[in-house]
N, CA, C and O of each residue as an XYZ file, in Angstrom:
288
protein
N     182.489    165.907     22.586
C     181.796    166.895     22.726
C     182.193    167.352     24.428
O     182.018    166.404     25.194
N     182.484    168.103     24.826
C     182.725    168.544     26.772
C     181.593    168.261     26.975
O     181.506    167.260     27.685
N     180.241    168.866     26.549
C     179.535    168.691     27.649
C     178.407    166.899     27.659
O     177.596    166.545     28.516
N     178.757    166.288     26.593
C     178.569    164.922     26.783
C     179.493    164.303     28.181
O     178.913    163.626     29.030
N     180.572    164.536     28.266
C     181.701    164.065     28.906
C     180.953    164.854     30.145
O     179.801    164.421     30.150
N     181.095    165.729     31.093
C     180.360    166.579     31.626
C     178.985    165.769     31.918
O     178.786    165.389     33.072
N     178.203    165.544     31.089
C     177.060    164.992     31.585
C     176.848    163.611     32.155
O     176.229    163.121     33.100
N     177.808    163.097     30.950
C     178.044    161.567     32.260
C     178.981    160.939     33.405
O     178.868    159.950     34.129
N     179.701    161.679     33.294
C     180.243    162.026     35.034
C     179.528    162.386     36.164
O     179.688    162.033     37.333
N     178.376    163.454     35.455
C     177.453    163.888     36.699
C     176.685    162.606     36.590
O     176.385    162.192     37.710
N     176.325    161.945     35.749
C     174.901    160.796     35.582
C     175.925    159.626     36.719
O     175.500    159.134     37.765
N     177.216    159.428     36.167
C     177.654    158.277     37.188
C     178.179    158.720     38.713
O     178.960    158.170     39.490
N     177.350    160.047     38.806
C     177.346    160.128     39.668
C     176.434    159.698     41.171
O     176.297    158.944     42.134
N     175.950    160.981     40.350
C     173.847    160.174     40.248
C     173.554    158.127     40.559
O     172.959    157.605     41.501
N     174.082    157.604     39.640
C     173.781    156.483     40.014
C     174.411    155.824     41.409
O     173.781    154.957     42.015
N     175.286    156.151     41.720
C     176.430    155.808     42.639
C     175.825    156.406     44.154
O     176.042    155.947     45.276
N     174.860    157.782     43.701
C     174.608    158.231     45.610
C     173.254    157.010     44.823
O     173.055    156.088     45.614
N     172.510    156.898     43.709
C     171.458    156.134     44.197
C     171.694    154.397     44.264
O     170.830    153.520     44.277
N     172.743    154.304     44.289
C     172.998    152.938     44.776
C     173.183    152.656     45.672
O     172.892    151.545     46.116
N     173.823    153.684     46.378
C     174.503    153.615     47.665
C     172.726    153.884     48.463
O     172.425    153.256     49.477
N     172.004    154.613     47.980
C     170.370    154.595     48.612
C     169.743    153.901     49.281
O     169.284    153.967     50.421
N     169.736    152.516     47.726
C     169.555    151.050     47.287
C     170.086    150.130     48.319
O     169.702    149.216     49.049
N     171.316    150.908     47.987
C     172.022    149.230     49.314
C     171.824    149.227     50.741
O     171.172    148.502     51.492
N     172.656    150.359     50.934
C     173.040    151.066     52.500
C     172.025    151.657     53.055
O     171.785    151.559     54.259
N     171.243    152.411     52.138
C     170.472    153.675     52.354
C     171.038    154.964     53.397
O     171.065    155.348     54.566
N     171.481    155.312     51.917
C     172.802    156.208     52.449
C     173.352    156.980     51.281
O     174.076    156.778     50.306
N     172.543    158.145     51.936
C     172.619    159.529     50.476
C     173.216    160.836     50.783
O     173.035    161.915     51.347
N     174.142    160.027     49.992
C     175.671    160.683     49.684
C     175.989    162.356     49.625
O     176.916    163.089     49.968
N     174.723    162.504     49.012
C     174.824    164.285     48.535
C     173.982    164.978     50.159
O     173.976    166.111     50.642
N     173.355    163.671     50.608
C     172.554    164.553     51.803
C     173.911    164.638     52.863
O     174.475    165.699     53.133
N     174.229    163.573     53.292
C     175.661    163.799     54.257
C     176.313    164.876     54.442
O     176.484    165.691     55.349
N     176.896    164.578     52.569
C     177.699    166.021     52.087
C     176.677    167.364     52.637
O     177.297    168.151     53.352
N     175.937    167.543     52.516
C     175.229    169.049     52.264
C     174.293    169.356     52.860
O     173.512    170.241     52.510
N     174.198    168.615     53.960
C     173.732    168.018     55.537
C     171.960    168.382     55.910
O     171.274    169.001     56.724
N     171.806    167.330     54.424
C     170.176    166.713     54.643
C     169.700    167.057     53.151
O     170.088    167.974     52.428
N     168.878    166.196     52.931
C     168.302    166.294     51.298
C     167.259    168.267     50.923
O     166.806    168.914     49.979
N     167.403    168.349     52.308
C     166.295    169.604     51.441
C     166.514    170.596     51.822
O     165.610    171.424     51.937
N     168.202    170.959     52.261
C     169.501    171.598     52.012
C     169.404    172.439     50.521
O     169.606    171.762     49.514
N     169.052    174.138     50.324
C     169.864    174.216     48.995
C     170.482    173.845     48.374
O     170.123    173.628     47.216
N     171.321    173.661     48.657
C     172.423    173.205     47.850
C     172.261    171.571     47.489
O     172.624    171.129     46.398
N     171.670    170.729     48.537
C     171.472    169.100     48.083
C     170.643    169.196     46.330
O     170.946    168.719     45.237
N     169.213    170.292     46.951
C     168.260    170.217     46.297
C     169.398    171.181     44.271
O     169.063    170.610     43.233
N     170.062    171.933     44.159
C     171.204    171.592     43.401
C     171.588    171.165     42.983
O     171.512    171.211     41.755
N     172.452    170.254     43.716
C     172.950    169.079     42.932
C     171.792    167.879     42.432
O     171.965    166.911     41.691
N     170.746    168.272     43.031
C     170.307    166.657     42.183
C     169.880    167.198     41.046
O     170.240    166.656     40.001
N     169.004    168.404     40.989
C     168.450    169.434     40.004
C     169.246    169.334     38.254
O     168.716    169.237     37.147
N     171.623    169.461     38.940
C     171.680    169.168     37.736
C     172.050    167.651     37.133
O     172.047    167.233     35.975
N     172.426    166.890     38.625
C     172.613    165.554     37.903
C     171.604    165.214     36.793
O     171.801    164.670     35.707
N     169.952    165.887     37.608
C     168.404    165.037     36.972
C     169.145    165.922     35.494
O     169.502    165.086     34.664
N     169.443    167.460     35.013
C     169.489    167.725     33.795
C     171.071    167.036     32.736
O     171.276    167.184     31.531
N     171.768    166.440     33.579
C     172.892    165.943     33.345
C     171.988    164.496     32.908
O     172.843    163.894     32.257
N     171.226    163.954     32.905
C     170.565    162.624     32.863
C     169.632    162.794     32.076
O     169.294    161.783     31.461
N     168.910    164.014     31.802
C     167.941    164.408     30.567
C     169.432    164.475     29.033
O     169.393    163.808     28.000
N     170.120    165.101     29.283
C     170.869    165.798     27.799
C     171.693    164.262     27.709
O     172.314    163.935     26.697
N     171.597    163.461     28.832
C     172.735    161.367     28.178
C     171.874    161.284     27.463
O     172.329    160.681     26.491
N     170.053    161.685     27.159
C     168.810    160.786     26.738
C     169.373    161.130     25.030
O     169.157    160.456     24.023
N     170.036    162.232     25.148
C     170.162    162.640     24.084
C     171.158    161.923     22.860
O     171.058    161.896     21.634
N     172.081    161.406     23.748
C     173.071    160.731     23.363
C     172.695    159.371     22.586
O     173.319    158.637     21.819
N     171.560    159.365     23.056
C     170.701    157.293     22.380
C     169.992    157.753     20.547
O     169.419    157.042     19.721
N     170.379    159.210     20.514
C     169.529    159.766     19.289
C     170.509    159.757     18.312
O     170.338    159.253     17.203
N     171.623    160.343     18.712
C     172.880    160.613     17.892
C     172.816    159.855     16.402
O     172.430    158.687     16.340
N     173.071    160.325     15.644
C     173.558    159.526     14.623
C     174.920    158.992     15.223
O     175.550    159.539     16.127
N     175.261    157.839     14.568
C     176.043    156.776     14.197
C     177.766    157.379     13.908
O     178.726    156.795     14.411
N     177.855    158.100     13.395
C     179.148    159.078     12.419
C     179.282    159.698     13.886
O     180.185    159.242     14.588
N     178.584    160.547     14.329
C     178.946    161.301     15.615
C     179.777    160.908     17.009
O     180.427    161.646     17.749
N     179.529    159.530     17.090
C     180.138    158.567     17.464
C     181.789    158.003     17.668
O     182.717    157.807     18.453
N     181.085    157.896     15.664
C     182.622    157.583     15.308
C     183.737    158.295     14.797
O     184.861    157.943     14.441
N     182.869    159.894     14.874
C     184.403    160.891     14.961
C     184.745    160.923     16.447
O     185.881    161.219     16.816
N     183.738    160.610     17.326
C     183.883    161.242     18.646
C     185.395    159.651     18.962
O     186.598    159.903     18.883
N     185.191    159.123     19.081
C     185.958    157.592     19.382
C     187.615    157.810     18.295
O     188.731    157.369     18.570
N     187.142    158.734     16.918
C     189.060    158.787     17.038
C     189.423    159.728     17.098
O     190.435    159.952     16.434
N     188.529    161.438     18.345
C     189.727    162.187     18.330
C     189.602    161.623     19.995
O     190.469    161.923     20.815
């Protein structure tokens, strides 16, 4: 499903951003958007959070769904 892939990509981007914050104290999203409180930064943070919530559903799907997904 395309939504799953988009959510995974956004979640990975969010994880990389958190990693850069944890390791280097550098927020990539804030740097790109001009600050963590800008509207664009808040939209990005929200979209990434929604993608993470979507990815929770991947944990509870039936095994058959994943088998058919791997075959495609």
